[in-house]
N, C-alpha and C positions, 0 to 999 in steps of 0.2 A: 105533220111528223115532226114529236120533239128533240132541241138538241140532242147528241149523243155524248156519252163520257167523254169519250175520244173526241168531238167537240167541244168539250168546256173545257179540258185538260188543256187544248192547245191554243188556246186565244189568250133569256129569258123567259066608263060608259062610253062603249064606241064616242067616238069624235063627231057621233052623229050631225047628221044636215039638217035636223030638226027649226033648228034657228039659223042667223047667219050672224058672225063676229061683228057686236053694234060699230056704225059707219065707217066699213072696212071693206075693202074691193076683194079679198079671199074668201071667196065665197065657200072652197073647197075647203075649208079651216073651218067652216063654222060648225059649232060644240053643242052637244049639252052634256057631256060627262065633263068635261074640259075647262076650266073658267077663261075667260079671254086673257086674266095678268100670267099666265102658265106660259104664252108663248112670247119672245122677246118683239119688239116692233118690228117691222117689215122693212128690207132693204134691197137694193134692188141686187136681180142677179141673174146670170146667162154664162154659157160655159167660155165664153169669153174672158169674160169676168173672171171666172174662177182660175184658166189659165193665167192673166195676169195675175194673180196671186199667189198660183207655185212659183212664176217666174220670180218674183217678189222675192219669197220665203228662202228662194234657190239662192238668192244673192245676199242673205245673212247667214251667218252661222245657226248650225239645226242647235236648236232647243229641244232636248229630251223631253216626254209626257212626265208630267204631276200625278203623280199619285195623289188623288183626293184627302181620302183617309187612312194609311197605311196601316194602321192598327185595326181599325173596323173590318176593310177589304182580311185581310190576315183571317179573321176569324169566320169569312164566309168562303169554307171550306165547299166540295161537293155536294159533301148533304145538306147543307146550311141554304147551299144555294138552290137545291131542287126544293128547298120551299118555300121562296119566293118564286112568285106566279104575278104575272102581269093581269091585271083588273080586265075583262071583259068589258065591262063597261065604259072602258079609256078607249076601247081599239080606234085607230085614226083611221081613216077614209082615204086614199089616196086619189082626188077625182071624186067621182059623185058615191054614193053610201051602196052602191050595187057591186063595187070591184074596188079587188085590193086591199084588203083590212090589211093594216102595220100593228106590228106589237114590237115590246123595246125589250131587249133584254139587261136584265140589274147587272152592276158592277159584282165580281167575286174576287176572289184570291188569286186565281188562273185568269182571268180577265181584268185588269184593275188598271189599264191604260183608259182616261174616261175618252168617249166619242162621245160629238155633238152632231145632233140630227135637227135638218129643220125642214121644212115643207113649204114647195113652190109651187105658186099659180101665177100668171099674166107677169111675168118678169120680176117680182118677187116673194122676197124668201122669209117666212117664220122662224125663229128658233122655239123649240119647245123646250121649257125646263122642266130636269130633273127633280123630282119631289115622291115622298112617299106613298101619297094618294094615288098613284100612278100602278101602285103594286099590292098583293095580299102580302103584306109581311104580319107574321105570328108575333103576336107577344111577347116579350123578352130576346128579342132575334137582336143578332148584334147590326141589321141594316139599318135598323131606326136610329142610329147614331151616326148614319150617313147626312150628310149636310144638304138644303136645298142646293139647286144648281150643280152637281158634282157629276155627272154627266149619264152615258148610259156605254154598255159594254157593247151594246151592236144592236140590230134588230131583225125581223124576220117579216114575208110579210105570208097570212093567212092564207088558206082556203073560207070560201063565201062562210062556212057553216064556225067555223072560227075553232074549226077540233084537230087542226094538222095546220102544218104551215109547208109550204114548197119552195119555200127561199129563206135562205136566212144569211147575214154576214156578223161575225163575231172574232175579233182577235185580229190582231197584225191587220194584213189586207185581205183574209180569208174570205170568200163565201161558197157556198153551194147548194144545191137542189137537189130534193127529191123526187125529180122526174127521173124516168116515167112511171116508176110501180110505189110511190109514196114512202120509199126507202133511202136515207140517206149515206152513201159512201165516199168517194173521194171529195176532196177539196178544190177548189180553184182560191188563186191567188190574185193581187196583182203585179207583182212583179220578185223577181227573184237575184238576188245580188250574193256573188260567189257563196252560191249553195256547192257543197262537198268540194271546196279547192283549199289548197296551204293557206290563204286568210280566210281571218271571220267573217261568217255569213251573216249579213244584214238582215233582218227585217224591219224595211221601212212599213208604217201603218197608214190607213185611211184613219184620220184625227176628227175630217167633219162628213158627215152624208148628208145630201140636197134630194129628194125625194119628189117626183113630179107626175101628173099622169100626163101620156105623151098625147096632143094634140089629134093623134090621127086615129081613126074608125081601128077600134083591136089594137091601137100600137104599144099598150100596156105598161108600164113604171118606167119612165128614166131614172135612172140611180146615177147622184153624181156623186164623185168623191175627190179630196184633198187626201196626197199619199207623200207623203213626209217623212223621211229618214236624212242618216247620216251625209250618202253620197248624192240623193237623187230629194226633188219634188216636183209632184205630177199632178196633172188636171185630169178624171176621169171620167169620161159619158158613158154610161152602159143601159143600153135601151133593152129592156127583158120582159118577153112575150109569153104567155103560157096558150100554146097551141093543142088543141084537144085531137087527137088522129082518130083516125076510122074504128078502131079497136078501142078505143073508150079512152084508153090513155092518155096522158101527157107530157112534152116535150118542152123544155124548157130552151127559146131561144135569145140569144142577146147580143147585141152589136154594140161591139167597143172601141171607144176611142182612145186611146191615151199618148198625152202630150208629157212626156219626159224635160226635165231643165235639170240638166247633169249639177250635183254641185261640187263633186271629185272625178277624180279618174276612177273609173271598176272597172275591172280584169275580167269581170263575168258575168254579163248581164241574163237573164234568164225572161225573154218575152213567154206571153200568155203560159205560166206555168200553173201544175198542178200537182196533188200529192194522194198519194194512195198507199191501200197496204197487201203486201201478197206475205202469209208465212208458207204455204205450201198448197199447192197444187197437182194433178194427176200423175204428173212427173215428176215433181223433186218430194212426195211424201217417202222418205226413205225410211221413217221407223212410227211405230205410234204415238207418236206423241199426243195426240187428243183422238181423242175418237170419231168426230167428224171426218169425212175422207178426202176434203178440202177447206181451207179457209184462206181467202181474197175476196178485197172490193174489187179489184180487176185481173187481168187475165193475159194482156197483151199491149203492147204497144205498135200501135198502127200507123203510118205513113203513106200519105200519097206524095210524092216526089213530084217534083218542076219538072220533068220528064213523063206524068204518067205513070210510073214505075207503082206501083201496091205492092207493099214490103208489111209483115205478117213478123213480130218479135216477142214471142212468148218471154210472160217475165219469170225470171226465178230469184230465189232466195238464196245469191251467193256465199262464200266462205270467207270473203272480206267487202269490203265496198269497191263497186267496182261503178265507173265512168262510161258509159259509149257514146259515141257521136257520130251520125248518120248526117254525112255533108250531103249541102244540098245547094240547090237555086232557084229563090220563088218557088219555096213548096206551098203545093196546094191542100192541104191538110195534113190534122196528125192529132195525134189521140191516144189516151187510153181508156182501152175497153173491155168491158166485162161480157165476152161473148158467149160461153159457159149458163143457159137458165135452164138446166136442169135441177128441180131439187133434190132428187134422190144423188146427186153429185157431191152434194152441203150435207144434207141432210139436217139442219138448220133451222128449228119453229122458232127461234127467238129472234136474231138478229137477219133472218133469209137474204142470204151473200149472193143469191142467184137473182135476187130484185134489183142490187147495187146499179144504180148510172153508169152509161157510159160516155164519156166527154170527148168533144171532136173540137176541132179550131181547125179554122178555114180562113187565111190571109185576106184582106179585103183591098190591098196594095199589095206591090212587089216588095216584097222585103230583101232581096239583090243575095248574096252568099252567106250562107252560114250553114249549122248544121242544130239537126234535133238533139237534145240530150237527153240518155235516160241513165239516172243513177238509182242503182240497189243496192242497200244496206242489209245485211242479214242482221238477220231478227226471229229469236224463239217465242213470240208472241202475238198476240193480235190486236193488242192493245193503239201499237204506236203507229204512225204512217212510216211507211221506209221505202216507198220508191217514188222519186219525183221526175218530173219530163217537161220538158221546154225547149225552147229555141234561141239559139244565142248568135247574134249578125256575127258576122266574119268585123265588121268596122269597128273598133273599140267605142266606149264611152269615154268621153273627155270632158273636162270640165269645162262649161261653159256651152254646152250643146243643146241644143233644143232638138229633142228624138219626137215622131210621132209612129204608131203603130195602131193602125183599124185592124179587128179579125171578129168572126163571127166565131162564140163559142155555144154549142148543143148540148145541152145534156139530152140524153135520147136513148132509146132502147141499144138498138146497131144503127151502123153509120151505112149510106145508099150505097151500094156494090151493083155495079155494072154485069148481068147477067153473063157474057162473055168469059167471065173469070169466073173460077170456084176460090172459095177462101178455106182456110185451113182451119179445122174443127177440133180436131186433138191430136197432143204430142206426147208421145212415151217414150221411153230408153229403158235398158235393160242388157242382160248380158249377152254378149255376144255369140254369134255361130249359128247351126240349125238348129231347132228348136225340138227340143225331147231327147237331145242328149244329157244325160247326166252334167252336174256341175263342174265336174273334176275333168271332161271330155273337151270343155268348152275351152274357143282360143283364150292364153292368155292376154291383158290388156286388149281385149277387143269390147266396142258397145255397142249395141243395135240399137236405129232411131226409127221408131216407125210415125208418120207423120196420114192424118186422112184431112184430104180436102170432101169438100162437096160445093155442089156447084148445077143448072141447070147444065152449063157448059159440057156435062157429060149422058147427056139422053145421046142415045143409040151408039155409044162407043162401047167397043169392048176390050178383049185381051188383044185379039188382031190387029186394031184400029193404029197402031203407030202411036200410043202413048208412051210415053217412056221420063223418067227421073232424070233431072241434070242436077248435080249436087256438088259442092266443093268446098274446100276443108282449108284451115290455115297453115294448118302442119298435121303431120297423119297421113295415112293413106285410106283411100274409101274403095270397097270390094260388097258384093254381093248387093250389088243394087234391084231393085222388083220395083212394078208397081202394074197398080189391078183394079177390077172393080169387087167392091164389097158385097159378096154373097150376101142377096136378103136386102139392102140397102140401093133405096134407088138413088141415082145422083151420088154415088158416093165413092171415093177412089182412096186406095190403100194406097202408102210408097214405102219405103224399109231399103235401107242399107245400115251396113258394118262401118266402125270405125275404127283404126287401128292406131291408136295411140300411141305419141309419139315424144319426147320429150314433156317438161312440167308447165305448167300455168293454163291458162283456159286457152280454148279452142272455137276456133270461132267457124260455126257453120254457115251454108248457104244453098237452099232448095226449091224447085221449082217442077211444076208437070209443063210440059210441053207437048204437041204433036207436030212434025213438021217443022217451021219455022216459027210458030204461034206457040205464046203461053197457053197456057188453058189455065193456070193458076198465078195466086199474086204470091210473092216471093216469100219463103220461110226463112228467117235469118234466126240462129240459137247459139249462146254461148253454154260448152259445156266444160265444166271441171273436173277433171280427174283427178282421181283418189290421191294424187301424190300432188295434185297442187297445192 
């Protein structure tokens, strides 16, 4: 899948193995399409060497990236960038010629910070030098004036047929995958610093990538990256595997280790951050702003807490910037998901929102105390990402520290879920009171909420089985609580209640289904903004 317009604004002969680079041990870098002199001389490389380099630069003053040709890149706008294509016959294969074809993005107006890219084998790395011959550049195009060695904007890993890509990295420390349905959506990044705080946000960037075929059988590609920014430098190792599932789709599994060297004190450091887009959904479409029923890349934040509670928080488009922190100790997982996979709920046959990937983070070590932060920004367009989520450790990052975080990041359809719990599959709200009454007869200042849960846990249960809705509010009062199986829908249960508003500002709601002392569903959280808020 080609990089989308949003991805570009946010930041492009096969190196076939028919021969060997003469008298050189890096067999995987053998090339028929790229001359040997287009690679720099080999250098020793390992993750520990990269970590030491990150430590070294963290002890020096930060040096901002240098735009290699400002006037040239300023002329390569979105339309001009689309005219430059990487040459298929210059595709690099990481490892053997049957796996992991690699292509590169060209620098442009929106992705103008140069990135270095090297290939690794046998403890040796060779950097590929940018030159015009790697790309198809139309005559008279401004890219013709970009000098050799200028660098790249990023890279992407292609499918074997070279028609689509399934992983792309471009701009700052952003990267993303099109798995499982060959459709890009939300983005991950290496680190978030001071996001949505009173201090200016920093965007440290991956300034150099090294790519290596894993020595393990079906171990995928190992992506190493050097992070650099005003407050931090870091060494990243991201082992990336493309795993085929029983239904024929793929999921992407990344085991990430981030070794961070803190340059300056950081008030808010976000670990395993990703950003998404939410304009409106089933419960937030209040006027016909667009003909499509829903527009979003993700519809909820899921959390598996350290004590095993599962939380679902539907995403909203708030009236003003909102940051919610979900405190926890040693979280087991969190992520932004796209649960609604029904085409008829979006009706978009161009960008297919029902195919957008979900992303799930699983810490591989005990992360201690902290909080999952969810940041929601108001928007009236689908062009820009307005949703951010990440983990914020309670312990502050201070200058001179070395911090290590390990986690698994998966791009997938949906997260594994226990059969003993039901998932939230729908949230709606409207005017309160009994249905059927005319508007003027409804109670003033009352909002009705309806939540649908689904799961095999409801097998054999009916209205007489003692299933009840437990609901709490941070302000106001709850009434008319009801829960029952949805007629004609197997394993689906509906819960509803009325909220009597009190005071101004957002109201936090919490609800779940239980039977006796046992929870039957995940915990549903919601933030409601009364009209006066």
